[in-house]
Structures are given as structure tokens and as C-alpha cells.
N, C-alpha and C positions, 0 to 999 in steps of 0.2 A: 774243473769236474765231470769227473765223466756221469755220460748221464745214465739211467735206469737200466741195466741191462744182468751180461753175463759179466761185466766191464764191474773188478771191485769198484763198493758201494765210493767211496772216497782212494784217492790217488797212495794217504797215508796210509791203507789197510795193508794195502798190497809189501809193503815196506819187511821184507827179511830179515832186517836187523833186527826187528820188533820181535820175531820169531814167536807168538803166539795171533792164536783163530782172531782175527776183523771181523767186524759186522760185511758180510756181503753184498753187492746187488745185490740176490735174489736174496740173502735174507734179511736185509732189508724190507725188501720187499714183502714176507712169508710178515714179518710183524706186523708191517702198516695193515696188511689185511683183514686182523683181527677186527678196527677198528669202520667205522660206517664209510669211511670220505678216504681211503684209503694214498690218493693221491694228490692227498692234499697233505698230506702228514708227511711223505715221500719231501712234495715240496718243500714242507718247512724244516724238513731233515737237511733239505740242499743250502739252505742259507743260512740254517744252525744246525751244522753239524754233529757241534756238543752239547747240544741239552737233548735231557729225557724229556720223556713222555709219558702221558699214559692212557693208558690202554685197555679196553673194557675184554674180562674172557668169558669162556665158555664159542668161543666159534672159533677161533685157529685155535688156541690153545687156551689151556688152567694152571694152574701156577699152584703151588704148595709151599706155604716161606714158614721157614726155620732159623733157632737159633742161629747163627753163624756157626758156631763149634756145632753144636747135634750137626745142621745141614752136611759140612765136611763131610762128615765123618760116613754118614753117608751117601753124601759124591766119593767117598775110598770105597765104601764096599760096592753099587755101582760101576768101577772102575776097572778096581780089580780081585775081588769075584762075580761079577754080576753082566748084564751085557753093553757098558756106559749111559751115557746121560742126552739127558736134550741138550736145547741151551741152557747153562742157571748164570746169574746174576747175584751177587750183592746190595745190596743196597740198603743204608742206615744201622744195619747192626744187623737185616736180618737177610737170611740165604732162600735165594726164589727158584725153587727146582718148576721147570719147564713143563709140562706132562701133556697125556692126551687129554682132550674134551670129554664131559664125562669125571674124571677122577673126582673131583671135589667133590660130588655124588655119592661118588660109592667108599673111597677110600673109607669117609669118619664112621661107616655103619662098621667096617672093617677093623678099623682099629678100637670097636670100641668092645667087637670080638677079641680081640686078644688084649681083652682085659686095659688096654695101652693105661699111664699112669700110677695103676694098680696099686695103693700104698706098699705092696708084698712085697720082696723083688723074688722070684725064681730060680732053681738053679738051669743056666740056661734059655730062661727063658722069660717073664716078661718084669724087668726094671719099677722100685720107686721114682722119684721126684722127675724120671722122660717130661722132657719139654713140651708144648700143646705145637701141634701142629695146625696151620692154619690154613683151609682149603680154599681158596678163590677160584669161582667157576659163575655161570649162568647168573650178572643183573652183579658183579661184581670188576673192580680196575684195580689194575697195578700199575706201577710209574715201568715205566723201562725205563733201563742205561741208553745215554747219546750210543751213537755207532763210533764213535770219535770221540776221546776226552780233549777237555781246552790244551792248546798249543799243539790240536794234529798227532798225536798219538794214538794207536785202536784203543778202543774202549777195553783191554783185554792186559793179564798184566805178560810181563817178555820174562821169559825163563833168563836164569842168570848164567844158562850155558851156555847160551844161541842155540835151542832149539828149534828143527824147525819150524814151518809155518804151521804146520798143520798141527799143532800141537795148541794146550793151552794149563793155567796154572794159576795153585788156589792158594791162596793167602796162609800164611800158618798162625795167625794173634788172634789171640781172644778175648782182645779187648770188642763191645759194643760199637765202636762207633771207628769210624775210618782212622787210623794215628796220622802224622805231621804228615800233611805227603802224598795223602793214597786219599782218591777217589770215594766218596762215600758211595757213590753209585757207578756200578761199576761190572761188565761182564769179564764172565771165568772161562765161560763155553758158550761160548760167543754162537749167534746162528750164522751157518753156510749156505745152506740151503730154500729152496720154493715149499717144500715137503720133508721138516727135516722126520729122524725117528721121535716119536716122543711115548718116552713108559706110560707103561699103567696105574691104576689102582696097587695091583696086585705088587708089581715089583717094584714102586716105590715102595706097601708095606712089607715088604719084603728086606731091603736096605734099613725101613727103621728102625727094624727088631735087634737089626745085627746090628746096626751102630748105636742100638742101647746098651748087648749086652754085652760091646768094644766097653765101653764107658765105666762100666763096674769091674774091671780088669786094669784099663791104663789111667793117669790122668788125663782129663782133658785139655792143660796147659800144656803146650808142649817146649821143649828145650829155647830159650832164648833165641840159637847159634838155628835153631833146626830151618833145612832149606826149606822154600816154595815147595805142595806136592806138589808133579807132572802129570800129567794125564795125558793119552794119545788120540787123539781124538779121531783119527782115520778108523777108527776099527768098534765108530758108533755105525750102529747095524740104520 
């Protein structure tokens, strides 16, 4: 195993065959910095690289927690039309979008101002039946996926076409639970720097509103044979 430094956190995470962003040494250090005892977290991951951990929000990051289908639509908007995203994970049918500290306090009031969840849909505006977004900030904690999946695979998906390592994939399945063979807790865009760019509340509001508008125009269930969406994380600010 490589020590925590500039080297890959685990040798497997630098394997180009996987074609997806893995948790690097700097990314693992950033995640661990959210806790009270960062060195203990890193030591635990050296011993158990395939184990998720619970980390507090409000210090290194906040988290916006969305149903996986709606969260995927937000992620599509962020990458296709916006500035990209920070780290993103899936945990038990929910998508966790890592955001700038303070987002959890500010975003709910912005959503309320937008009449989020209004029963009256508007042309080009709010829609009915939009799922609630859970905001985790100071005083909350989230389960963070392991850096490496069981069996030594980096904890993010590989593109089917062998996409370069500076990419990450998002599964297209609508199920609340992970399909057979797909872990329930995994990275979609894994942290790879010690100071990743994180979206703030205004950017996430923008993505959520556009995801809601898209939901009324197209089916939320993609075709069964649709390939996973690929995001070029080299665009991240």
C-alpha cells in the first residue's frame, strides 16, 4: 500500500483499465479532514479500504441528498449546461451531492422562495410532485462510500468503452436499491484533490429547477439498454 501523500491512495485506484475516477490520496485526506480524527480515519481505510465510514458535515463539505433519479437529472444539468460538480456518491437509493459548507443552511430558503414542491405546475417554472431535497450541514453526518470496492475495484464505475481515467460514470437504473452486482454505496464522481471545487446553494438551486422542468418533458425511466452517462471530470473548476 502506498502511504498517504501524492501517490494513489491504493494501487488499484490508478489502474487505467477501470477508466473511472478513483479516490486518490489527496481525495481521501480531504474526506478524512471532515472528521475529528483524520489520521484515525485514514488508518482505518488502510486496514479496511472497502469499508464506508460516517463523517460529519459542515466543516469540509455539506451534502445535498436527493432521490437517485432526480439527483441524476441534477447531475446531468450540472455537467451538460453548468460548471460541473464536486464529488458525488450514491448510498442506498439516494444521491449525495457534496456542496460547499453553508449550503445546507441556505438552500432550503432558496427552494422555499422558488415555491419548491408547489402543487401548481408552471410553464418553464416549478412542477408538482418534485421530491424533497435533504440538506445535511453542521450537526449532521453522512455515510461516505469506501475508496475501494470489495475485491479491490476503485469505488466508482468504469465506462464500458474504456474511457480515460479522468472520467466518472453514473448508472441509469431507476431502482431505489442497487441492482444485483452493483454496490449500494459507491462513488460516481470521486474526490481526487485535497481542495475540490464544491457547488454552492445558488448553483444547486439552478440545477434542481432545471431538473424539475426536464422531468415534465421526458420520462424519468430511461430505456433498459441505455448506456451509463459519462462525465468528463477534467472540466471541474
